[in-house]
Structure formats: C-alpha cells, structure tokens
C-alpha positions as protocol buffer text, in pm:
chain_id: "A"
residue {
  index: 1
  type: UNK
  ca { x: -3549 y: 1380 z: -10698 }
}
residue {
  index: 2
  type: UNK
  ca { x: -3723 y: 1086 z: -10514 }
}
residue {
  index: 3
  type: UNK
  ca { x: -3631 y: 745 z: -10563 }
}
residue {
  index: 4
  type: UNK
  ca { x: -3871 y: 468 z: -10564 }
}
residue {
  index: 5
  type: UNK
  ca { x: -3839 y: 108 z: -10457 }
}
residue {
  index: 6
  type: UNK
  ca { x: -4046 y: -209 z: -10371 }
}
residue {
  index: 7
  type: UNK
  ca { x: -3925 y: -452 z: -10132 }
}
residue {
  index: 8
  type: UNK
  ca { x: -4207 y: -748 z: -10045 }
}
residue {
  index: 9
  type: UNK
  ca { x: -4494 y: -511 z: -9964 }
}
residue {
  index: 10
  type: UNK
  ca { x: -4293 y: -216 z: -9868 }
}
residue {
  index: 11
  type: UNK
  ca { x: -4275 y: 106 z: -10055 }
}
residue {
  index: 12
  type: UNK
  ca { x: -3909 y: 273 z: -9996 }
}
residue {
  index: 13
  type: UNK
  ca { x: -3890 y: 608 z: -10095 }
}
residue {
  index: 14
  type: UNK
  ca { x: -3544 y: 815 z: -10107 }
}
residue {
  index: 15
  type: UNK
  ca { x: -3459 y: 1165 z: -10103 }
}
residue {
  index: 16
  type: UNK
  ca { x: -3223 y: 1131 z: -10410 }
}
residue {
  index: 17
  type: UNK
  ca { x: -3000 y: 1463 z: -10430 }
}
residue {
  index: 18
  type: UNK
  ca { x: -2687 y: 1311 z: -10265 }
}
residue {
  index: 19
  type: UNK
  ca { x: -2478 y: 1569 z: -10430 }
}
residue {
  index: 20
  type: UNK
  ca { x: -2644 y: 1839 z: -10246 }
}
residue {
  index: 21
  type: UNK
  ca { x: -2717 y: 1636 z: -9950 }
}
residue {
  index: 22
  type: UNK
  ca { x: -3060 y: 1585 z: -10000 }
}
residue {
  index: 23
  type: UNK
  ca { x: -3151 y: 1956 z: -9981 }
}
residue {
  index: 24
  type: UNK
  ca { x: -3500 y: 2029 z: -10043 }
}
residue {
  index: 25
  type: UNK
  ca { x: -3630 y: 2209 z: -10381 }
}
residue {
  index: 26
  type: UNK
  ca { x: -4013 y: 2291 z: -10419 }
}
residue {
  index: 27
  type: UNK
  ca { x: -4004 y: 2010 z: -10711 }
}
residue {
  index: 28
  type: UNK
  ca { x: -3878 y: 1773 z: -10465 }
}
residue {
  index: 29
  type: UNK
  ca { x: -4125 y: 1843 z: -10200 }
}
residue {
  index: 30
  type: UNK
  ca { x: -4414 y: 1818 z: -10486 }
}
residue {
  index: 31
  type: UNK
  ca { x: -4291 y: 1467 z: -10614 }
}
residue {
  index: 32
  type: UNK
  ca { x: -4243 y: 1355 z: -10241 }
}
residue {
  index: 33
  type: UNK
  ca { x: -4628 y: 1464 z: -10170 }
}
residue {
  index: 34
  type: UNK
  ca { x: -4767 y: 1297 z: -10478 }
}
residue {
  index: 35
  type: UNK
  ca { x: -4519 y: 980 z: -10432 }
}
residue {
  index: 36
  type: UNK
  ca { x: -4684 y: 946 z: -10028 }
}
residue {
  index: 37
  type: UNK
  ca { x: -5038 y: 1008 z: -10166 }
}
residue {
  index: 38
  type: UNK
  ca { x: -4997 y: 752 z: -10465 }
}
residue {
  index: 39
  type: UNK
  ca { x: -4893 y: 491 z: -10249 }
}
residue {
  index: 40
  type: UNK
  ca { x: -5167 y: 523 z: -9972 }
}
residue {
  index: 41
  type: UNK
  ca { x: -5229 y: 183 z: -10025 }
}
residue {
  index: 42
  type: UNK
  ca { x: -4917 y: 33 z: -9978 }
}
residue {
  index: 43
  type: UNK
  ca { x: -4891 y: -184 z: -9650 }
}
residue {
  index: 44
  type: UNK
  ca { x: -4594 y: 26 z: -9542 }
}
residue {
  index: 45
  type: UNK
  ca { x: -4352 y: 299 z: -9657 }
}
residue {
  index: 46
  type: UNK
  ca { x: -4027 y: 378 z: -9553 }
}
residue {
  index: 47
  type: UNK
  ca { x: -3824 y: 719 z: -9608 }
}
residue {
  index: 48
  type: UNK
  ca { x: -3478 y: 736 z: -9626 }
}
residue {
  index: 49
  type: UNK
  ca { x: -3217 y: 976 z: -9781 }
}
residue {
  index: 50
  type: UNK
  ca { x: -2939 y: 874 z: -10029 }
}
residue {
  index: 51
  type: UNK
  ca { x: -2552 y: 969 z: -9981 }
}
residue {
  index: 52
  type: UNK
  ca { x: -2404 y: 1111 z: -9670 }
}
residue {
  index: 53
  type: UNK
  ca { x: -2700 y: 1252 z: -9463 }
}
residue {
  index: 54
  type: UNK
  ca { x: -3093 y: 1218 z: -9448 }
}
residue {
  index: 55
  type: UNK
  ca { x: -3162 y: 1564 z: -9544 }
}
residue {
  index: 56
  type: UNK
  ca { x: -3000 y: 1903 z: -9454 }
}
residue {
  index: 57
  type: UNK
  ca { x: -3295 y: 2098 z: -9509 }
}
residue {
  index: 58
  type: UNK
  ca { x: -3405 y: 2353 z: -9785 }
}
residue {
  index: 59
  type: UNK
  ca { x: -3181 y: 2434 z: -10077 }
}
residue {
  index: 60
  type: UNK
  ca { x: -3065 y: 2798 z: -9936 }
}
residue {
  index: 61
  type: UNK
  ca { x: -2889 y: 2897 z: -10227 }
}
residue {
  index: 62
  type: UNK
  ca { x: -3186 y: 2834 z: -10435 }
}
residue {
  index: 63
  type: UNK
  ca { x: -3408 y: 3062 z: -10182 }
}
residue {
  index: 64
  type: UNK
  ca { x: -3084 y: 3328 z: -10181 }
}
residue {
  index: 65
  type: UNK
  ca { x: -3128 y: 3354 z: -10530 }
}
residue {
  index: 66
  type: UNK
  ca { x: -3485 y: 3434 z: -10530 }
}
residue {
  index: 67
  type: UNK
  ca { x: -3505 y: 3788 z: -10320 }
}
residue {
  index: 68
  type: UNK
  ca { x: -3902 y: 3803 z: -10398 }
}
residue {
  index: 69
  type: UNK
  ca { x: -3872 y: 3501 z: -10136 }
}
residue {
  index: 70
  type: UNK
  ca { x: -4098 y: 3282 z: -10337 }
}
residue {
  index: 71
  type: UNK
  ca { x: -3906 y: 2988 z: -10348 }
}
residue {
  index: 72
  type: UNK
  ca { x: -3893 y: 2991 z: -9954 }
}
residue {
  index: 73
  type: UNK
  ca { x: -4254 y: 3042 z: -9945 }
}
residue {
  index: 74
  type: UNK
  ca { x: -4285 y: 2721 z: -10200 }
}
residue {
  index: 75
  type: UNK
  ca { x: -4075 y: 2553 z: -9992 }
}
residue {
  index: 76
  type: UNK
  ca { x: -4252 y: 2599 z: -9666 }
}
residue {
  index: 77
  type: UNK
  ca { x: -4635 y: 2541 z: -9811 }
}
residue {
  index: 78
  type: UNK
  ca { x: -4476 y: 2236 z: -9947 }
}
residue {
  index: 79
  type: UNK
  ca { x: -4305 y: 2098 z: -9640 }
}
residue {
  index: 80
  type: UNK
  ca { x: -4636 y: 2156 z: -9449 }
}
residue {
  index: 81
  type: UNK
  ca { x: -4814 y: 1936 z: -9726 }
}
residue {
  index: 82
  type: UNK
  ca { x: -4586 y: 1664 z: -9728 }
}
residue {
  index: 83
  type: UNK
  ca { x: -4589 y: 1629 z: -9327 }
}
residue {
  index: 84
  type: UNK
  ca { x: -4972 y: 1636 z: -9362 }
}
residue {
  index: 85
  type: UNK
  ca { x: -4973 y: 1379 z: -9619 }
}
residue {
  index: 86
  type: UNK
  ca { x: -4744 y: 1152 z: -9427 }
}
residue {
  index: 87
  type: UNK
  ca { x: -4979 y: 1176 z: -9147 }
}
residue {
  index: 88
  type: UNK
  ca { x: -5280 y: 1122 z: -9316 }
}
residue {
  index: 89
  type: UNK
  ca { x: -5149 y: 839 z: -9514 }
}
residue {
  index: 90
  type: UNK
  ca { x: -5306 y: 507 z: -9426 }
}
residue {
  index: 91
  type: UNK
  ca { x: -4962 y: 325 z: -9470 }
}
residue {
  index: 92
  type: UNK
  ca { x: -4776 y: 328 z: -9167 }
}
residue {
  index: 93
  type: UNK
  ca { x: -4480 y: 541 z: -9234 }
}
residue {
  index: 94
  type: UNK
  ca { x: -4101 y: 446 z: -9102 }
}
residue {
  index: 95
  type: UNK
  ca { x: -3839 y: 730 z: -9133 }
}
residue {
  index: 96
  type: UNK
  ca { x: -3434 y: 646 z: -9129 }
}
residue {
  index: 97
  type: UNK
  ca { x: -3214 y: 911 z: -9021 }
}
residue {
  index: 98
  type: UNK
  ca { x: -2854 y: 887 z: -9105 }
}
residue {
  index: 99
  type: UNK
  ca { x: -2591 y: 1165 z: -9076 }
}
residue {
  index: 100
  type: UNK
  ca { x: -2813 y: 1457 z: -9018 }
}
residue {
  index: 101
  type: UNK
  ca { x: -3170 y: 1550 z: -9031 }
}
residue {
  index: 102
  type: UNK
  ca { x: -3177 y: 1961 z: -9038 }
}
residue {
  index: 103
  type: UNK
  ca { x: -3431 y: 2217 z: -9069 }
}
residue {
  index: 104
  type: UNK
  ca { x: -3657 y: 2082 z: -9327 }
}
residue {
  index: 105
  type: UNK
  ca { x: -3521 y: 1747 z: -9299 }
}
residue {
  index: 106
  type: UNK
  ca { x: -3590 y: 1735 z: -8950 }
}
residue {
  index: 107
  type: UNK
  ca { x: -3959 y: 1871 z: -8997 }
}
residue {
  index: 108
  type: UNK
  ca { x: -4027 y: 1573 z: -9182 }
}
residue {
  index: 109
  type: UNK
  ca { x: -3982 y: 1361 z: -8859 }
}
residue {
  index: 110
  type: UNK
  ca { x: -4315 y: 1496 z: -8768 }
}
residue {
  index: 111
  type: UNK
  ca { x: -4492 y: 1295 z: -9033 }
}
residue {
  index: 112
  type: UNK
  ca { x: -4360 y: 944 z: -8972 }
}
residue {
  index: 113
  type: UNK
  ca { x: -4509 y: 665 z: -8725 }
}
residue {
  index: 114
  type: UNK
  ca { x: -4161 y: 522 z: -8658 }
}
residue {
  index: 115
  type: UNK
  ca { x: -3849 y: 715 z: -8651 }
}
residue {
  index: 116
  type: UNK
  ca { x: -3509 y: 564 z: -8626 }
}
residue {
  index: 117
  type: UNK
  ca { x: -3136 y: 701 z: -8649 }
}
residue {
  index: 118
  type: UNK
  ca { x: -2773 y: 625 z: -8613 }
}
residue {
  index: 119
  type: UNK
  ca { x: -2617 y: 724 z: -8259 }
}
residue {
  index: 120
  type: UNK
  ca { x: -2395 y: 1005 z: -8445 }
}
residue {
  index: 121
  type: UNK
  ca { x: -2687 y: 1178 z: -8612 }
}
residue {
  index: 122
  type: UNK
  ca { x: -2735 y: 1535 z: -8573 }
}
residue {
  index: 123
  type: UNK
  ca { x: -3073 y: 1688 z: -8550 }
}
residue {
  index: 124
  type: UNK
  ca { x: -3251 y: 1994 z: -8498 }
}
residue {
  index: 125
  type: UNK
  ca { x: -3365 y: 2344 z: -8629 }
}
residue {
  index: 126
  type: UNK
  ca { x: -3102 y: 2608 z: -8690 }
}
residue {
  index: 127
  type: UNK
  ca { x: -3319 y: 2829 z: -8904 }
}
residue {
  index: 128
  type: UNK
  ca { x: -3386 y: 3087 z: -8669 }
}
residue {
  index: 129
  type: UNK
  ca { x: -3029 y: 3191 z: -8739 }
}
residue {
  index: 130
  type: UNK
  ca { x: -3115 y: 3296 z: -9091 }
}
residue {
  index: 131
  type: UNK
  ca { x: -3439 y: 3474 z: -8986 }
}
residue {
  index: 132
  type: UNK
  ca { x: -3681 y: 3182 z: -9051 }
}
residue {
  index: 133
  type: UNK
  ca { x: -3903 y: 3075 z: -8824 }
}
residue {
  index: 134
  type: UNK
  ca { x: -3950 y: 2660 z: -8809 }
}
residue {
  index: 135
  type: UNK
  ca { x: -4301 y: 2679 z: -8666 }
}
residue {
  index: 136
  type: UNK
  ca { x: -4427 y: 2516 z: -8928 }
}
residue {
  index: 137
  type: UNK
  ca { x: -4357 y: 2186 z: -8783 }
}
residue {
  index: 138
  type: UNK
  ca { x: -4445 y: 2269 z: -8460 }
}
residue {
  index: 139
  type: UNK
  ca { x: -4823 y: 2125 z: -8476 }
}
residue {
  index: 140
  type: UNK
  ca { x: -4699 y: 1808 z: -8595 }
}
residue {
  index: 141
  type: UNK
  ca { x: -4418 y: 1797 z: -8306 }
}
residue {
  index: 142
  type: UNK
  ca { x: -4681 y: 1891 z: -8027 }
}
residue {
  index: 143
  type: UNK
  ca { x: -4863 y: 1571 z: -8151 }
}
residue {
  index: 144
  type: UNK
  ca { x: -4531 y: 1380 z: -8057 }
}
residue {
  index: 145
  type: UNK
  ca { x: -4353 y: 1553 z: -7765 }
}
residue {
  index: 146
  type: UNK
  ca { x: -4402 y: 1755 z: -7446 }
}
residue {
  index: 147
  type: UNK
  ca { x: -4505 y: 2116 z: -7537 }
}
residue {
  index: 148
  type: UNK
  ca { x: -4199 y: 2217 z: -7311 }
}
residue {
  index: 149
  type: UNK
  ca { x: -3968 y: 2032 z: -7550 }
}
residue {
  index: 150
  type: UNK
  ca { x: -4088 y: 2136 z: -7836 }
}
residue {
  index: 151
  type: UNK
  ca { x: -4054 y: 2518 z: -7729 }
}
residue {
  index: 152
  type: UNK
  ca { x: -3698 y: 2450 z: -7690 }
}
residue {
  index: 153
  type: UNK
  ca { x: -3618 y: 2264 z: -8006 }
}
residue {
  index: 154
  type: UNK
  ca { x: -3791 y: 2528 z: -8202 }
}
residue {
  index: 155
  type: UNK
  ca { x: -3620 y: 2842 z: -8040 }
}
residue {
  index: 156
  type: UNK
  ca { x: -3287 y: 2683 z: -7964 }
}
residue {
  index: 157
  type: UNK
  ca { x: -3119 y: 2687 z: -8313 }
}
residue {
  index: 158
  type: UNK
  ca { x: -2822 y: 2444 z: -8181 }
}
residue {
  index: 159
  type: UNK
  ca { x: -2842 y: 2061 z: -8317 }
}
residue {
  index: 160
  type: UNK
  ca { x: -2880 y: 1767 z: -8074 }
}
residue {
  index: 161
  type: UNK
  ca { x: -2739 y: 1424 z: -8108 }
}
residue {
  index: 162
  type: UNK
  ca { x: -2933 y: 1122 z: -8191 }
}
residue {
  index: 163
  type: UNK
  ca { x: -2920 y: 1007 z: -7813 }
}
residue {
  index: 164
  type: UNK
  ca { x: -3079 y: 1317 z: -7681 }
}
residue {
  index: 165
  type: UNK
  ca { x: -3329 y: 1322 z: -7987 }
}
residue {
  index: 166
  type: UNK
  ca { x: -3437 y: 963 z: -7837 }
}
residue {
  index: 167
  type: UNK
  ca { x: -3450 y: 1087 z: -7469 }
}
residue {
  index: 168
  type: UNK
  ca { x: -3715 y: 1354 z: -7563 }
}
residue {
  index: 169
  type: UNK
  ca { x: -3901 y: 1145 z: -7829 }
}
residue {
  index: 170
  type: UNK
  ca { x: -3814 y: 1271 z: -8157 }
}
residue {
  index: 171
  type: UNK
  ca { x: -3644 y: 926 z: -8233 }
}
residue {
  index: 172
  type: UNK
  ca { x: -3782 y: 628 z: -8132 }
}
residue {
  index: 173
  type: UNK
  ca { x: -3517 y: 372 z: -8198 }
}
residue {
  index: 174
  type: UNK
  ca { x: -3139 y: 422 z: -8244 }
}
residue {
  index: 175
  type: UNK
  ca { x: -2901 y: 214 z: -8430 }
}
residue {
  index: 176
  type: UNK
  ca { x: -2508 y: 214 z: -8380 }
}
residue {
  index: 177
  type: UNK
  ca { x: -2413 y: 324 z: -8703 }
}
residue {
  index: 178
  type: UNK
  ca { x: -2561 y: 503 z: -9042 }
}
residue {
  index: 179
  type: UNK
  ca { x: -2497 y: 194 z: -9219 }
}
residue {
  index: 180
  type: UNK
  ca { x: -2754 y: 3 z: -9045 }
}
residue {
  index: 181
  type: UNK
  ca { x: -3039 y: 264 z: -9071 }
}
residue {
  index: 182
  type: UNK
  ca { x: -3140 y: 150 z: -9404 }
}
residue {
  index: 183
  type: UNK
  ca { x: -3160 y: -230 z: -9327 }
}
residue {
  index: 184
  type: UNK
  ca { x: -3333 y: -178 z: -8999 }
}
residue {
  index: 185
  type: UNK
  ca { x: -3593 y: 62 z: -9154 }
}
residue {
  index: 186
  type: UNK
  ca { x: -3699 y: -169 z: -9415 }
}
residue {
  index: 187
  type: UNK
  ca { x: -3712 y: -438 z: -9147 }
}
residue {
  index: 188
  type: UNK
  ca { x: -3945 y: -231 z: -8940 }
}
residue {
  index: 189
  type: UNK
  ca { x: -4105 y: -183 z: -9266 }
}
residue {
  index: 190
  type: UNK
  ca { x: -4145 y: -523 z: -9339 }
}
residue {
  index: 191
  type: UNK
  ca { x: -4274 y: -605 z: -8982 }
}
residue {
  index: 192
  type: UNK
  ca { x: -4547 y: -340 z: -9003 }
}
residue {
  index: 193
  type: UNK
  ca { x: -4650 y: -489 z: -9347 }
}
residue {
  index: 194
  type: UNK
  ca { x: -4680 y: -826 z: -9247 }
}
residue {
  index: 195
  type: UNK
  ca { x: -4905 y: -738 z: -8960 }
}
residue {
  index: 196
  type: UNK
  ca { x: -5308 y: -733 z: -9041 }
}
residue {
  index: 197
  type: UNK
  ca { x: -5345 y: -456 z: -9270 }
}
residue {
  index: 198
  type: UNK
  ca { x: -5709 y: -320 z: -9169 }
}
residue {
  index: 199
  type: UNK
  ca { x: -5619 y: -323 z: -8783 }
}
residue {
  index: 200
  type: UNK
  ca { x: -5294 y: -140 z: -8849 }
}
residue {
  index: 201
  type: UNK
  ca { x: -5441 y: 107 z: -9104 }
}
residue {
  index: 202
  type: UNK
  ca { x: -5760 y: 152 z: -8875 }
}
residue {
  index: 203
  type: UNK
  ca { x: -5564 y: 190 z: -8579 }
}
residue {
  index: 204
  type: UNK
  ca { x: -5302 y: 492 z: -8769 }
}
residue {
  index: 205
  type: UNK
  ca { x: -5651 y: 661 z: -8842 }
}
residue {
  index: 206
  type: UNK
  ca { x: -5775 y: 663 z: -8499 }
}
residue {
  index: 207
  type: UNK
  ca { x: -5451 y: 788 z: -8366 }
}
residue {
  index: 208
  type: UNK
  ca { x: -5445 y: 1085 z: -8610 }
}
residue {
  index: 209
  type: UNK
  ca { x: -5799 y: 1155 z: -8440 }
}
residue {
  index: 210
  type: UNK
  ca { x: -5669 y: 1138 z: -8116 }
}
residue {
  index: 211
  type: UNK
  ca { x: -5381 y: 1337 z: -8157 }
}
residue {
  index: 212
  type: UNK
  ca { x: -5559 y: 1587 z: -8324 }
}
residue {
  index: 213
  type: UNK
  ca { x: -5349 y: 1787 z: -8545 }
}
residue {
  index: 214
  type: UNK
  ca { x: -5639 y: 2009 z: -8670 }
}
residue {
  index: 215
  type: UNK
  ca { x: -5650 y: 2217 z: -8980 }
}
residue {
  index: 216
  type: UNK
  ca { x: -5642 y: 2527 z: -8791 }
}
residue {
  index: 217
  type: UNK
  ca { x: -5339 y: 2421 z: -8610 }
}
residue {
  index: 218
  type: UNK
  ca { x: -5144 y: 2326 z: -8926 }
}
residue {
  index: 219
  type: UNK
  ca { x: -5293 y: 2647 z: -9094 }
}
residue {
  index: 220
  type: UNK
  ca { x: -5138 y: 2881 z: -8820 }
}
residue {
  index: 221
  type: UNK
  ca { x: -4784 y: 2685 z: -8794 }
}
residue {
  index: 222
  type: UNK
  ca { x: -4758 y: 2770 z: -9203 }
}
residue {
  index: 223
  type: UNK
  ca { x: -4899 y: 3125 z: -9154 }
}
residue {
  index: 224
  type: UNK
  ca { x: -4625 y: 3176 z: -8881 }
}
residue {
  index: 225
  type: UNK
  ca { x: -4315 y: 3059 z: -9060 }
}
residue {
  index: 226
  type: UNK
  ca { x: -4438 y: 3247 z: -9385 }
}
residue {
  index: 227
  type: UNK
  ca { x: -4461 y: 3581 z: -9185 }
}
residue {
  index: 228
  type: UNK
  ca { x: -4101 y: 3617 z: -9178 }
}
residue {
  index: 229
  type: UNK
  ca { x: -4062 y: 3505 z: -9568 }
}
residue {
  index: 230
  type: UNK
  ca { x: -3875 y: 3784 z: -9781 }
}
residue {
  index: 231
  type: UNK
  ca { x: -3850 y: 3976 z: -9444 }
}
residue {
  index: 232
  type: UNK
  ca { x: -3503 y: 4212 z: -9421 }
}
residue {
  index: 233
  type: UNK
  ca { x: -3348 y: 3978 z: -9150 }
}
residue {
  index: 234
  type: UNK
  ca { x: -3396 y: 3685 z: -9380 }
}
residue {
  index: 235
  type: UNK
  ca { x: -3254 y: 3847 z: -9708 }
}
residue {
  index: 236
  type: UNK
  ca { x: -2955 y: 3980 z: -9530 }
}
residue {
  index: 237
  type: UNK
  ca { x: -2855 y: 3663 z: -9346 }
}
residue {
  index: 238
  type: UNK
  ca { x: -2915 y: 3476 z: -9705 }
}
residue {
  index: 239
  type: UNK
  ca { x: -2702 y: 3715 z: -9884 }
}
residue {
  index: 240
  type: UNK
  ca { x: -2435 y: 3689 z: -9659 }
}
residue {
  index: 241
  type: UNK
  ca { x: -2430 y: 3294 z: -9721 }
}
residue {
  index: 242
  type: UNK
  ca { x: -2473 y: 3291 z: -10062 }
}
residue {
  index: 243
  type: UNK
  ca { x: -2422 y: 3633 z: -10211 }
}
C-alpha cells in the first residue's frame, strides 16, 4: 500500500491504493509510519499519491463495516502517529497534492516541511458531515497557520481550492497541473538533499522545538477525535453511505 523509490539522495514514498483513491486503511498507515521512521537518515523524503488524487481520506466503507468503531479508532491513532513521525523525522519532507487531499489525506499536510499542490486540487476536512471530529490534526495545523484559520477549516466541512489553501498557508507552492506535481516535488526534494545535511537536519529539529507541538496537545487532539468514535451520529451517517 506504500510504494518506495529512490532518486539520487531522495526517498519517494507513494500512497498506493489508486483504485480506491488512496483511501487509508490501518495497515496502510502502519506501513507509512514504518517507512518514514526507517528512512530517517535520508537526505530528503517526498510523499505523493498514485492515481487520480493524492488521498481521499479514510476508507469509510471499511469503517462502516465495523460497527464497534475499532477500524475508525485504529485509523485515527495511526494518522496521529504518522503525522507525528513526519514532523519528528530528521529528513525534510516534501508533500505533493494532486487532485484532492481530503480529511485524513489533508491531515498529512501537517507533517510536511514543504507542501505543493496543483491549482485544481481540492483540500479540506468534511468529516463533521459524518459525525467525526477532525481535531486529531489540529495540533499540527496550529503550528503552521493562524488559530482563526485553523478553527474555520476544522469547523467548515466545505473543501477549498488550492489557491485559497495557498493564501492561508496550508499549501506553500502551486503548480499549474496535476501532471507537474511529482516532478516539482522531487525537484524540491533533490534541492533540499543537496544542501549541507547536518545544517538542514539540525534546523528542522530546532524548528520543531520552536513550534512546540507538545505531546499533550497531540494526545488531546487524538482524544478529541476518538471521543466521537462509535457514536450514534457516526454510525447512522456511515450506514446511510455504505449500509
């Protein structure tokens, strides 16, 4: 479910469920977490998605099939762990969005050091529509954007375009078409990989310390999302979609 490549000194990780729009399963997030940690010594990491979109979020069909809420809990915990691993990874991480980054897919942006997207991409957190809270991603968003912007994006289920995402700081660079995302992301990765490694990695560590996404905040964000898991609203809305 995660494809790994190398180009020069850059490790390229790709979400690889294109037939499901790279919808996340617990084992997919476990594999991504392991891939990030095992490539900590890389000069740079690029994270992409195969197929038509970067990531459509959690596999809601799998969540609906588990009325106990166990699959949703595993996904939320796995997502929090992945984003944290991305931030704590010594290697700078470049994330490229093409098509869409929705819900859990959008949450991955909070772990990246550089985010680019094609101008037609859509991004956001529509999960309140199914009785799920996106606050698992809030600690990481607050390290990158103004609190008011984070509140709006977490509470508003509408997706926004990449140009608006660029204006508010969710995205750091735009490219004209989805076909350019991979090439440009790897180009940025190679540029970072060619910088003095010790200086770049040390700078990332200090940036993490200054931005201060504390263990307590990460725990609170995860607990907030988990608090609704298995609730009546979530079960009813998932059943309406996939029942």
